[in-house]
C-alpha positions as CSV (number, residue, x, y, z in Angstrom):
1,X,86.7,-34.8,6.7
2,X,83.8,-36.3,5.6
3,X,82.1,-35.9,8.7
4,X,82.0,-32.3,8.3
5,X,80.3,-32.0,4.7
6,X,77.3,-34.0,6.8
7,X,77.1,-31.8,9.3
8,X,77.1,-29.0,6.9
9,X,74.0,-30.5,5.4
10,X,72.4,-31.7,8.4
11,X,72.8,-27.7,9.5
12,X,71.4,-26.4,6.6
13,X,68.4,-29.3,6.4
14,X,67.6,-28.3,10.0
15,X,68.0,-24.5,9.4
16,X,65.5,-25.0,5.9
17,X,63.4,-27.4,8.5
18,X,63.4,-24.7,11.0
19,X,62.3,-21.8,8.4
20,X,59.7,-24.0,6.7
21,X,57.9,-24.1,10.3
22,X,58.5,-20.7,10.9
23,X,56.7,-19.6,7.5
24,X,54.0,-22.2,7.9
25,X,53.7,-21.1,11.5
26,X,53.3,-17.7,9.8
27,X,51.0,-18.7,7.1
28,X,48.5,-20.1,10.0
29,X,49.1,-17.1,12.1
30,X,47.9,-14.8,8.9
31,X,45.0,-17.4,7.9
32,X,43.9,-17.3,11.3
33,X,43.9,-13.3,11.3
34,X,41.6,-13.6,8.2
35,X,39.5,-16.0,9.5
36,X,38.7,-13.7,12.5
37,X,38.2,-10.9,10.3
38,X,35.8,-12.8,8.4
39,X,34.1,-13.9,11.1
40,X,33.6,-10.1,12.3
41,X,32.8,-9.1,9.0
42,X,29.6,-11.9,9.0
43,X,28.3,-11.0,12.7
44,X,28.7,-7.0,11.2
45,X,26.2,-8.2,8.3
46,X,24.0,-10.0,10.4
47,X,23.8,-7.1,12.8
48,X,23.1,-4.8,10.1
49,X,20.6,-7.0,8.5
50,X,18.8,-7.7,11.5
51,X,18.9,-3.5,12.3
52,X,17.2,-2.9,8.6
53,X,14.4,-5.9,9.0
54,X,13.4,-4.3,12.4
55,X,13.6,-0.6,11.0
56,X,11.5,-2.0,7.8
57,X,9.0,-3.7,10.4
58,X,9.0,-0.6,12.5
59,X,8.4,1.6,9.3
60,X,5.3,-0.8,7.9
61,X,3.4,-0.9,11.7
62,X,3.7,3.0,11.8
63,X,2.6,3.6,7.9
64,X,-0.6,1.1,9.0
65,X,-1.3,2.8,11.9
66,X,-0.9,6.6,10.8
67,X,-2.5,5.7,7.1
68,X,-5.3,8.0,7.2
69,X,-3.4,10.7,9.2
70,X,-3.9,13.0,6.1
71,X,-7.3,12.1,4.9
72,X,-8.4,12.4,9.0
73,X,-6.9,15.8,8.5
74,X,-8.9,16.7,5.1
75,X,-12.3,15.3,7.3
76,X,-11.5,17.9,9.9
77,X,-12.7,20.8,7.9
78,X,-15.7,19.0,7.2
79,X,-16.7,18.4,10.7
80,X,-16.0,22.0,11.5
81,X,-18.5,23.0,8.7
82,X,-20.9,20.8,10.2
83,X,-20.8,21.9,13.7
84,X,-21.0,25.7,12.6
85,X,-23.8,24.5,10.7
86,X,-25.6,22.7,13.6
87,X,-24.5,26.0,15.9
88,X,-26.6,28.0,13.6
89,X,-29.8,26.0,14.9
90,X,-33.4,25.7,13.7
91,X,-33.8,29.6,13.6
92,X,-31.3,29.4,10.4
93,X,-33.1,30.3,7.4
94,X,-33.1,27.2,5.2
95,X,-31.5,28.7,1.9
96,X,-28.3,29.6,4.4
97,X,-28.8,25.9,5.7
98,X,-28.8,24.6,2.2
99,X,-26.0,27.3,1.5
100,X,-23.8,25.8,4.3
101,X,-24.7,22.0,3.4
102,X,-23.5,22.5,-0.4
103,X,-20.6,24.1,1.2
104,X,-19.6,21.0,3.5
105,X,-20.3,18.8,0.4
106,X,-18.0,20.7,-1.5
107,X,-15.3,20.0,1.2
108,X,-15.9,16.4,1.6
109,X,-15.6,16.2,-2.0
110,X,-12.4,17.9,-2.2
111,X,-11.2,15.7,0.5
112,X,-12.1,12.5,-1.4
113,X,-9.8,14.0,-4.4
114,X,-6.9,14.7,-2.3
115,X,-7.0,11.2,-1.1
116,X,-7.3,9.4,-4.5
117,X,-11.1,8.3,-3.2
118,X,-13.6,8.8,-6.9
119,X,-17.3,8.4,-7.0
120,X,-19.2,5.7,-9.1
121,X,-22.0,7.4,-10.6
122,X,-23.1,5.3,-13.5
123,X,-27.0,7.1,-14.3
124,X,-27.4,6.0,-18.1
125,X,-24.1,4.1,-18.8
126,X,-24.0,0.2,-19.4
127,X,-24.3,-1.6,-16.5
128,X,-21.1,-3.2,-15.5
129,X,-21.1,-5.9,-12.7
130,X,-17.5,-5.1,-11.8
131,X,-18.4,-1.6,-10.5
132,X,-22.3,-1.9,-10.3
133,X,-24.9,-4.0,-8.1
134,X,-28.0,-4.6,-9.5
135,X,-30.7,-4.3,-7.2
136,X,-33.7,-4.2,-9.3
137,X,-34.6,-4.2,-13.2
138,X,-36.8,-1.7,-14.6
139,X,-39.2,-2.3,-18.0
140,X,-38.5,0.6,-20.5
141,X,-38.5,1.3,-23.9
142,X,-36.9,4.8,-23.4
143,X,-32.9,3.7,-22.6
144,X,-31.7,0.6,-23.8
145,X,-31.8,-2.9,-22.4
146,X,-28.7,-3.4,-19.8
147,X,-28.1,0.2,-19.0
148,X,-28.4,2.1,-15.7
149,X,-31.8,3.8,-15.3
150,X,-31.3,4.9,-11.6
151,X,-28.7,5.2,-8.8
152,X,-30.0,3.8,-5.4
153,X,-26.3,4.4,-4.2
154,X,-23.3,5.7,-5.5
155,X,-20.2,3.9,-5.6
156,X,-16.8,4.4,-4.3
157,X,-13.4,3.5,-6.2
158,X,-10.0,4.1,-3.8
159,X,-6.9,4.0,-6.2
160,X,-8.7,2.3,-9.0
161,X,-9.6,-0.6,-6.2
162,X,-13.4,-0.8,-5.8
163,X,-14.7,0.2,-1.8
164,X,-18.5,-0.1,-2.8
165,X,-20.3,-0.9,-5.8
166,X,-23.2,1.4,-6.9
167,X,-26.3,0.1,-6.4
168,X,-28.4,0.5,-9.7
169,X,-31.7,-0.4,-11.4
170,X,-30.8,-1.9,-14.7
171,X,-33.2,-1.3,-17.9
172,X,-35.1,-4.2,-19.6
173,X,-36.7,-4.2,-22.6
174,X,-40.4,-4.1,-22.3
175,X,-42.2,-7.5,-23.0
176,X,-44.1,-8.0,-26.3
177,X,-46.9,-10.0,-24.8
178,X,-47.3,-6.5,-22.2
179,X,-47.2,-4.6,-25.7
180,X,-49.8,-6.5,-27.3
181,X,-52.1,-6.5,-24.9
182,X,-52.2,-2.8,-24.1
């Protein structure tokens, strides 16, 4: 009779071992399913990231290619105005030609303004080496030394960034030796 309880214990141990193996097999299958799901999620994330990168690259290329699109459209009006002036020919009245040139300049200034392009015209202002390029000095007592006496060529700023400095003539104080000799 002692053999019977031993057989029952062995059967229980065998069924417990079998259920432990079944439990571990089930957990392994679940872990493998989660791992495959995570791998697929990773692959989707990598693909999405690559798509976003490619789309951003295309948008940057498009933006740089067509950056002046709006400005070019504004300049078309200026060109049309110039062509009308040329079509009038040499027989046009000088006053009408001048009027047409002024209208064309207004169109150009409007296009510049819409595009964030502003003129640097420092006549009478103090010389600023960040915005002006001194091409000469002029001795004068009429304006303070270091101020702009004449603007040879206007400068331009695009949205706060200098495109071209204004080329200017800067005032300097008269030599005291030169005034004593006079």
